[in-house]
N, C-alpha and C positions, 0 to 999 in steps of 0.2 A: 415272932410269926407264927402263922397257923400252918397246921400241917393236914395230913389226909384223915388223922382220926378226927380232926374238929371240922372237916369238911362232912363227915359223913353223921354228925349230929343234927338236931331239929334245925338248925341252922340253912344246912341244905334246902329243905323243904321250903324255907323262908325264898331263899333264891328262888326255887323253883316256880314259887306265887308269883314271880314278881316277872317272868321272861315268858315269853312264850316259845321261844325254842328251847332245845332239849339240854339238860345241863347232864353231863357224864363222868362218873366219878369212876374210879381203879376197877373195881369190881365188875363195872356194867359192861356189857356186850357192846363192842365197837368203841371202847375206850383207846386200845392200843393203835389202832388207825387212829383215831383223831387227834392222838397227841404227837404222831409223827409228822415231823416237817421236810422241805425238800434234799436239803444238807443230810444225809446218813449219819455223819460224823457227829450229828448233835442228839442226843438220847436223854431226854430228860421226861420226868413223871409229874405232870403239875395234879394236883388237888383235885381238879377241876375243869373240863372244857365245856364252856358254855358256847354251843353252836346259834347264833343268834337266826330268828326265823322274821326279824325283820330290824330299821333300824330302830324302833321302839326300845329294843333288848339293849341297845348301848349304854344308857343311862343307869337304870338298875343295877347291871351289871359292874361298871366302875362304882359306882356310890356302895355295893358289896364290897368290893376289894379294898376298898378305901376305909369303910368302917370295921372291915376284919383284920385290917394292916396284912393283908395277903397282895403279896407280888403280881401286877397284872399285866400279862403279855398281849398282845395285840396283834391278829392276825388276818390279813387280807387274803393273796394268793398262796401265802408258806411258802417264796420261793427264795425269802431271804438268806445268803449263803453265810450271814453270822448265826443263823437260827435265833431270831430274835421273837419268833412267834411262838415259841415256847417255853416252858418255865419248871423247875422243880419245886411241888410244894406250893403251888400259887396257882393263879386264875388264867384262863386261855381264854380270852374272848376271840373266837373262830366267827369271820364274817364272811366264810367261803361262801355259803351260802347266799349272798346278797350281791345276783350277778347280772342285774337288769340294765340297760343300756339304751337309751332313748335319744335318737337324733332327729333334730329337728332342721331339716335341709333349707327352710325358706331362711330360717335367722342363721344359719351355719353354727350350730352348737352341736354338741353331744353331750349328755348327762348319764354319768356311769357311778353305781353303788359300789360301794368299797371293797365288795368279794371278786368284780369283775376282773377277768384276766384282758391282756393285752390281744390276745385271740379274740374274745367277746366281742371288743372294741372294734378291731378291725373287720371282723365279719358284719358288724352292724352299720361301719361306714362305707365299705367300699360299694356295697350298690347304689349308691348314691354319689358315686366319684370323689368321696370326701375322704380325709384321713386326718387322725391325730398324731402328731411324732411322738413315738412310745419308744420301747427297747428293741431287742432284736430277738426275744423267745419268748414265742405266744403264751406260754403257759406261766409268764410273768404275772404277778397280780398290779392292776395299776395304782392301788394306793401306796404301796412299798414304793414303787417304781416313781412315782410322781412327788410323793413328799423328800425322796431323796433329791430329785433332777431331773431325771428321764434324760437319756443319751440312747441314741440310734440311727435310723437311717434316714430321718429327713432333718437331723439336727442342724445342718448347714443352710438346709430350705428354710426351715420354720422355727429354729431354736431348739430347745429342751423343752419337754413336757410341761415343766411349770411355766413357760414363756406363753404358751397357748392356755393354760389355766384361769379361767374368768371366775370362778366363786368355788367355795367349797364349805358344806354345811357341816358341823363335828359339835363333840359333845367333851366337856372341858372335864376336870380333876374333879370338880364339886358336881358335875351332873348337867351343867347348866349347855343348853342348844343354843348354837352361835352359829352366823353367816359369816365367812370371811371373804373380803372382794377387796379391790381398789377402793370404794367406799364405806364399807360395811367392817369395821375393825380391821384397819388398813395393816396396824400394826401386825397382829396375828395373822394376816393375809403374807405379809412378807414373812415372816416367818415359818411358814409351813412350805415355801417357796424352795426347799432346800434343807431346811432344819430338819428333817424326818419327823417321826412320832411323837416327838416330844411335849406338845403343845394341848395336845387332845386327842381324842379318835375321830378320823375323816369316817361320815358315812356315806358322802356321797360329793360328787367332783364335776363340775361343770367345765367344759373344754369349748375353746374356738376351734371349728374345725377346717380345712385348707382343702382347696381343689387338688385332686390328684388322679390322673387318668385312669381308665378302667385296667390299661396294663402299662406296668412302666419298665422302661429301658434298663435293663439291671443286669449282673453275672458276676462273675468272676475272671481273673487272667491268673494263670498258675504256673508257678514258676520253680524248678527242684534248685536244689541247694547251689550249684555252680552259678546259677544266675542271679540269685537273691543281691549281691551289693552291687552291681548294676542296676538292675529293677528298682531298689530302695535309692539311688543317687537319682535314675530318671524319678523315681517317686515324689522326690522333694524338689526338684525343680518344678515338675506338673505341679504340683499343689501349690506352687507360688501365684499363680494365676488361673485359677477356676471361676465359673462363676457358681453362684448361691447354690444353683439346682443340684450340682455334683455333691455328693457327699461319697466318702469311701469309708473303709475299714482294711488294715491289712491284718490279716491272719499268718501264725506260725504255728503248725499242729501236724500231726500226724490224722490226716481224714478218717474218717467212719469209713469201714469195710463195705458199705452200701454207695458210697461213691465212688467205688471202683476205682480210684487212684492211686491204687498202690500201698503201702506200708512204711515208706517213707516218709521224712519229715518235709513240709510243703509250706510255699509261702503263697495264700492267696490275696491276690487285690481283688475285694471285691468293691462294687459302685452301685447306686442307685441314681437315676437322674430322673426329676421330680419335675418334669415337663412334658405336654404332649409332644412336644417337637425332637422325636428321636433319631431325626437324621442329626441333628444339632448334638446332642448325645453322642452319639457316634463317631463323627467328625472328631470331638474331643478326647474319646476314649482311644481314637486312631493316633493322636499324636503320642501318647503314654506306648501305646504298640510299636509304633515306631521308633522309639528310644530305645525298648526294653520289650523284644518280642518274647511273647510268653511259651512256656514248651506247651501248651495246653490252653483251652478256655473252655468256660462254660457263661455264654453269652446269646442272651434271650429275651425278649419281652416276657414278661409274667404277671401274672396276678397278685395283687398287694399281701392278700391274708396268704397266699403260698408262698412268696417271697418270704414274708415276714415268719414263717414257723419252718424256713429251709433248714436252719440250726436246731430244731427241737429235739433231736434223736440225741446229740450231744449230752443232753442236759435233762436225763430222765428223774423223775421224782425217785429217792434215795440214793441216789449216788454220793459220794463223799466228796465234798468241797472245800476249798479253801483259795484264797484269792489277795491279791495286793493290787495297788495302782499307784501310778502317781501322773503329773502334766511334765511336758518337756515341750522345747521350741527348736532345738539342734536336731537336723537330722543329718551330719556330719560324718566324716570317716571314723573318728572315734565311737560314735552313737551307733552307726551303723555296724560297726567290728564287733561290740557290744552283741547286737541283735543278730547278727549271723551267726557268732558263737552259741549262744543260750538258744538260738532255734534249732541248731545242729545236734544239740546235745540230748533235745527229749525226742527218743528215737522209741516211744514208746507213745501207745494210746492212753492221754488220762490228763496233759498238759498242756499248755498252750500259750498264745497271748495276743493280744491285740492291739493295735493302732489304731486310732480314731481320729481322723483329720476334723480339724475343727475351724473356727474361722466363721465367713458369713453371717448368719442371721443370729448365731449362736454367740460371736463376737460382739455384734451392734448392741448389746444389752449392757445397758451401763453395769461395773463392777459392781457399785451398791444398789442394784434396783432388787436383787435378791441376796439369801446366802451362800447361793453355789461359789464355790470357789473358781478363782483364776479364768475371767472371762477372755485375758488375751492369749492363751495356752493356744501354741498352734497343734499340738498334740495332747492325746490323751492316749496311757498306757495302760491296759488291763491284763495283768498275770494272772491265769486263772489255773486251778487245778480240780478235775472231775474223774472220778476214778471207783470203783464197784468194790474193790476190797480192801479190806482194813490192815492187811499187810502191805499195801502200798503208800500209807499213812506217812511215815518217814519221809522217803526220798521225793514223793509227791511234794509234800509241805517245804523240802528243802529246797525244793527248785525254784519254787514261787518266791521262795523267800532271800536265796540266792541272786534269781534274776530281777526281783525287785531291788536288791542291794547292789547291784552292779549299775543299776538305771540312778540311782539314787545321786549320785555327783550331778546329773544334767537335768534333774528336776526343777521346775520352775515354781514350784510351791501348790499347796492345797491336795486335800483326796477326795475322791466322790465317794459319797457314803454305801453308794449300791455294790460297788465293787471292794470292799472291804468284808474279808471273814471275819472271823471271832479272833480276838485278842484277850483271852483271860489273862488277868492280872494286872492289867494296864490301868494305868490312873486314867480315867475319864477327862478328867479337866486337861490333862496333858494329850490325852487323843484328839480334844475337841480342838486344843490349840493346833494339833497339826493340820486339822482338816478347814479348820475355817479362818485361821489366822486372828491377832488380837482384836482387831476394830470390830469385827463381824460378831466373834465369840460374846465380845461384851454389852452388844445389842440383844443377841441373842439371848443370853444369861438374864438380863433386864428382863425381858420376855416372860422367860423362865419362870422368875422370880413373881410375876405379875401372876400368871397364869396356872401354874402348875407349883407353889411353893414347897410342898412337900416330896416333889420328885415322885410321883405316882406315875406318869410314865416315864420309867429308868431303865426298860428293859429294850433298850433302844444305842444306835450310837449316841450315848447320853450326853445331853448339855447339863450339867450339874447348876444347880440354881444357887450360886455361889457369887 
């Protein structure tokens, strides 16, 4: 494998001559900033960081890494909790400068470059009263989000982000430029919709956009500890009969100080009504209020980009993070007891967990239409830690693991790539099997053998070509 000294040789000049972007080595100004990713627990020193000036810089960087046997990390927004956007002693291909978003209002499509964030997309689409279903933190990169699936506030209304993906332009391990869509390289198109970054470097995504009001009826019902069990029982019944337009996420956390909700753990039942008929959305939320009156609430129409960025302050760049996740269908007394007990334990700011209610458009996509696991799941649990102090690594990581372990008996299978932290030392094949299951993994591995038999794109939640 290559190292820093090898990169300091004349070969670096060769790479610099092939790309229009900046190539940063360890001694160059800006290197330390360029090597950092969102998760402060990930501290790696790449041999070089290539900051792409355009999509044309992708292929020569891939070919260079391959020909010099250097590990290649591909970074879009750099928000991946597992830290897959950087590497020790290898090449980081940083696409973060490629942020253009183009909206075709007449055609109802949105084209986004690989470095664009969810905020870039939301700000571009909102003036046209359109939206792409994306995630819930605006600093997240669209590339990693999409390649993993894309769960957010429009999941029931319009499905995952991948369910609105029309095509993608990408560079393969051989440096070939391809387009993947339902009619062009359809098997590759299937694989990138949930298979992560295993099959190439996507330079551009084209999405179908969906109508959305200028302001959406949205908000959170807030419950203190003594009301959690009753609220969850009411929530279980309420979610049995909801229209697609209503997506909800239940969060257990100690709120940020700026929210002015105190320092005790709270249950926040957040929702978005993706329809212009706010009165109908209000009547549906009133049914839940009646069954489980909240202690307080924050409910009002909100502009989409503002709602989408409401949780950003909890996930600033540089915090330390570790996440785990699972799907589940039951919200009975056993599960509720686990959720209430674990929610009450986290009396500090720095960990939390979310329950995403699924179904709707998400659940109507055929199981084998994409690699994304478990379209029949009713709920998806994300257990997350985000803390600034390394001294908290052990207790916060232990909480995440313990909570996930407690919920494992209720799991209905599959894991979501974008809710997975770093698991050093785990066998990649075993992890891939736990994510996709045997049938989808077999198909993904066959595609991997076809387009990346040398496993050039392995710094991800890897699908080995075996």
